[in-house]
C-alpha positions in Angstrom: 36.8 41.9 95.6 36.9 44.4 92.7 36.1 43.2 89.2 39.2 42.8 87.1 39.1 44.4 83.7 38.9 42.0 80.8 40.3 43.0 77.5 41.1 41.3 74.2 44.4 40.6 72.5 44.2 41.5 68.8 46.6 38.5 68.2 43.5 36.6 67.2 43.4 38.8 64.1 47.2 38.8 63.5 46.8 38.1 59.8 44.3 40.9 59.2 45.1 44.6 59.2 44.2 46.3 62.4 42.3 48.9 60.4 39.9 46.2 59.3 39.3 45.0 62.9 38.9 48.0 65.2 35.3 48.9 64.5 34.2 45.3 64.6 36.1 44.7 67.9 34.3 47.7 69.4 31.0 46.5 68.0 31.7 43.1 69.5 31.9 44.6 73.0 35.6 45.1 73.6 37.2 48.5 74.1 40.4 47.5 76.1 43.0 45.8 73.9 46.4 44.3 73.7 47.8 45.2 70.3 49.6 42.4 68.4 52.9 43.3 66.7 52.5 41.0 63.7 53.6 43.0 60.6 50.5 41.8 58.7 48.4 43.3 61.5 50.4 46.5 62.3 53.8 47.6 61.0 55.2 49.0 64.2 58.2 50.4 62.3 55.8 52.7 60.4 55.2 55.6 62.8 52.8 57.3 60.5 50.6 54.2 60.4 50.9 53.7 64.2 49.8 57.4 64.8 46.8 56.8 62.5 45.9 53.7 64.4 46.2 55.7 67.7 43.9 58.5 66.2 41.3 55.9 65.1 41.3 54.2 68.5 40.9 57.5 70.2 37.9 58.4 68.0 36.3 55.0 68.7 37.0 55.2 72.4 39.3 52.1 72.4 42.2 51.9 74.8 45.5 50.0 74.4 46.3 48.5 77.7 49.3 46.6 76.4 51.4 46.0 73.3 53.0 42.6 72.6 56.6 42.8 71.6 57.6 40.9 68.5 58.9 37.4 68.8 60.5 35.1 66.2 63.4 32.8 65.8 65.7 35.6 64.6 64.8 37.8 67.6 67.0 36.6 70.5 67.8 39.0 73.3 69.9 36.2 74.9 72.2 35.5 72.0 75.9 35.1 72.6 76.4 36.7 69.2 76.6 40.4 70.1 75.4 41.8 66.7 72.3 39.5 66.8 71.6 40.4 70.4 71.9 44.1 69.8 69.7 43.9 66.7 67.1 42.0 68.7 67.1 44.6 71.5 66.7 47.4 69.0 63.8 45.5 67.4 62.0 45.3 70.8 62.8 49.0 71.5 61.2 49.9 68.1 58.1 48.1 69.2 58.2 50.0 72.5 58.2 53.3 70.6 55.0 52.2 68.8 53.5 51.1 72.1 54.0 54.5 73.6 52.5 56.2 70.5 49.4 54.0 71.0 49.1 55.1 74.7 49.8 51.6 76.0 50.7 51.1 79.7 52.5 47.7 79.4 54.9 46.1 77.0 54.7 42.3 77.0 58.0 40.6 76.3 59.1 37.0 75.8 62.4 36.8 77.8 64.2 34.5 75.4 64.3 32.9 71.9 61.4 30.9 70.3 63.5 27.8 69.5 63.6 24.8 71.9 67.4 24.5 72.1 68.7 24.0 75.6 72.5 24.9 75.7 74.9 23.3 78.2 75.7 24.9 81.5 78.2 27.7 80.7 76.3 28.8 77.6 73.0 28.7 79.4 74.4 30.9 82.2 75.8 33.3 79.6 72.4 33.5 77.9 70.6 34.1 81.2 73.0 37.0 82.0 72.6 38.4 78.4 68.8 38.2 78.9 69.0 40.3 82.1 71.3 42.8 80.4 69.0 43.1 77.4 65.9 43.4 79.5 67.6 46.2 81.6 68.3 48.1 78.4 64.8 47.6 77.1 63.2 48.4 80.5 65.2 51.6 80.8 63.9 52.7 77.4 60.4 51.7 78.4 60.6 53.6 81.6 61.5 56.8 79.7 58.5 56.1 77.5 56.2 55.6 80.5 55.8 51.9 79.9 55.9 48.9 82.3 57.7 45.8 81.0 55.7 42.7 81.6 57.8 39.5 81.2 55.6 36.6 79.9 56.3 33.0 81.1 57.0 31.0 78.0 56.1 27.5 76.8 57.9 24.9 78.9 59.9 23.4 76.1 61.5 26.8 75.3 64.6 28.2 76.9 63.8 29.9 80.2 60.3 28.4 80.0 59.9 27.9 83.8 59.1 30.1 86.8 62.6 29.6 88.4 64.3 31.3 85.4 61.7 34.1 85.4 62.4 34.7 89.1 66.2 34.7 88.5 65.7 37.3 85.8 63.6 39.5 88.1 66.3 39.3 90.7 69.2 40.1 88.3 67.6 43.2 86.8 68.3 46.7 88.1 65.4 48.4 86.5 62.2 48.4 88.6 59.5 49.0 86.1 59.1 45.3 85.7 56.2 43.0 86.1 55.0 39.5 85.1 52.3 38.6 82.5 51.1 35.2 83.5 50.2 33.1 80.4 47.7 30.6 81.8 48.1 28.2 78.8 51.9 28.1 79.0 51.9 27.6 82.8 49.3 24.9 82.6 51.3 22.9 80.0 54.3 23.2 82.2 52.3 22.0 85.2 53.2 25.2 87.0 49.9 27.2 86.9 49.2 27.2 90.6 52.8 27.5 91.7 53.4 30.3 89.2 50.7 32.5 90.8 52.2 32.0 94.2 55.8 32.5 93.2 55.2 35.5 90.9 53.1 37.1 93.7 53.2 40.9 93.7 55.0 41.0 90.4 51.9 39.9 88.5 50.4 42.8 86.6 48.4 41.1 84.0 47.1 37.7 82.8 47.0 36.3 79.3 43.9 34.1 79.6 43.6 31.1 77.3 42.7 27.4 77.8 44.0 24.2 76.5 43.5 20.4 76.9 47.0 19.7 78.3 48.8 18.7 75.1 49.1 21.8 72.9 49.0 25.6 73.3 45.6 25.7 71.7 44.6 29.2 72.8 41.1 28.1 73.5 38.6 30.5 75.1 38.6 30.1 78.9 36.1 27.5 79.9 36.5 25.3 76.9 39.6 23.4 78.0 40.9 21.6 81.1 42.1 24.6 83.2 40.3 24.9 86.6 39.4 28.5 86.4 37.6 28.7 89.7 40.7 27.4 91.4 43.0 29.8 89.5 40.7 32.8 90.4 40.9 31.8 94.0 44.7 31.8 93.9 44.8 35.2 92.2 42.5 36.7 94.8 44.5 35.2 97.6 47.6 36.8 96.1 45.7 40.2 95.9 46.1 40.4 92.2 45.0 43.8 91.0 45.8 43.7 87.3 44.1 43.2 84.0 42.9 40.0 82.3 43.6 39.9 78.6 41.9 37.2 76.5 44.5 35.7 74.2 42.5 33.3 72.1 43.1 31.8 68.6 41.4 33.4 65.6 39.6 30.4 64.3 36.9 31.6 61.9 35.7 35.0 60.8 35.9 38.1 63.0 32.3 37.9 64.3 32.7 34.3 65.3 35.9 35.0 67.2 34.3 38.0 69.0 31.4 35.8 69.9 33.7 33.3 71.5 35.6 36.1 73.3 32.3 37.4 74.7 31.3 33.9 75.9 34.7 33.6 77.6 34.3 36.9 79.4 30.8 35.9 80.5 32.1 32.6 81.7 34.8 34.3 83.8 32.6 37.0 85.2 29.3 35.2 85.8 30.2 31.6 86.3 33.7 31.7 87.9 34.1 34.9 89.8 30.7 34.9 91.4 31.1 31.2 92.3 34.2 31.8 94.3 33.1 35.0 96.1 
C-alpha cells in the first residue's frame, strides 16, 4: 500500500500571522499544508496579501493542498433567511478565490451552521435543501477555479453532524467535484468513526487527523488520545483510500513545541501504525 502524504493544518497557529509561521513550519519538517482562514492568520479578502503568501510559499517550496473555508455563527449556508444565506455563500466563495490564488487543490467546507440548534421537521428539511443549493453554487464556483469541495463531517451536537445527513447532501447535489474530508475527532465523538469510513467510501479524499479522549474535541496529536489508529488505518486501506492525511492539532504552546508534537504524530502514524497493519 502506498504511503499517504501527511500534511499540517495551519489552524494550530490561527492566532498568529501566517507570515510569522511559514519558515518555522518548513524548518519543522512540513511542506504540505492546509491553510486556515482565520482573519488573524490570513485575511483571505485581501488578495494582495494572499498573493504575497503564495509567492513566499513558492519560494520556500511549500504547497497548499487545501484551504479551510471560514466557519462562524454568522456564516450559515443553510439559513432560511435568504439575505443571510446569500451573504454566507458569498463569504465562502471569497475564501475559494483565495484558495485558488494559493494553488490549493481542495476547499474544506463545514456543511452547516456552528450552533447546536436542531429545528423541527419542516424547518430542518428546508435547511437541508438550502444547504444542498448553497453547496451546489459554491461547488460550481470551485469547479471553475479548479478546486474540489471537501465536505467535513461536523461535531455530533451540531446541525447535520452525522453521516446520514452528509450522504443525503451528496445525493442531493448536482455538481460532481465533491468529496468528503473525514474529521477523525468529530466522528469518534459521534461514535461513527468506523461506520463513517465505510459509508463515505469512494467519496473520501482527505482526512483531518486529530485525537481525543471521548468527551471533547481536544484536537490532540494522533496517538495521545483514545482513537484506535491501527483499526482506522485498516478500514481506510480496505476502502482503498488514496487521499491525504492532514494533521489538525491544537496549538498549545509556542510554535516549536507544536511542530515537535506534529512530527511525533507523523512518526507515530508512519512507523508505529502503518507498518504494524501491513
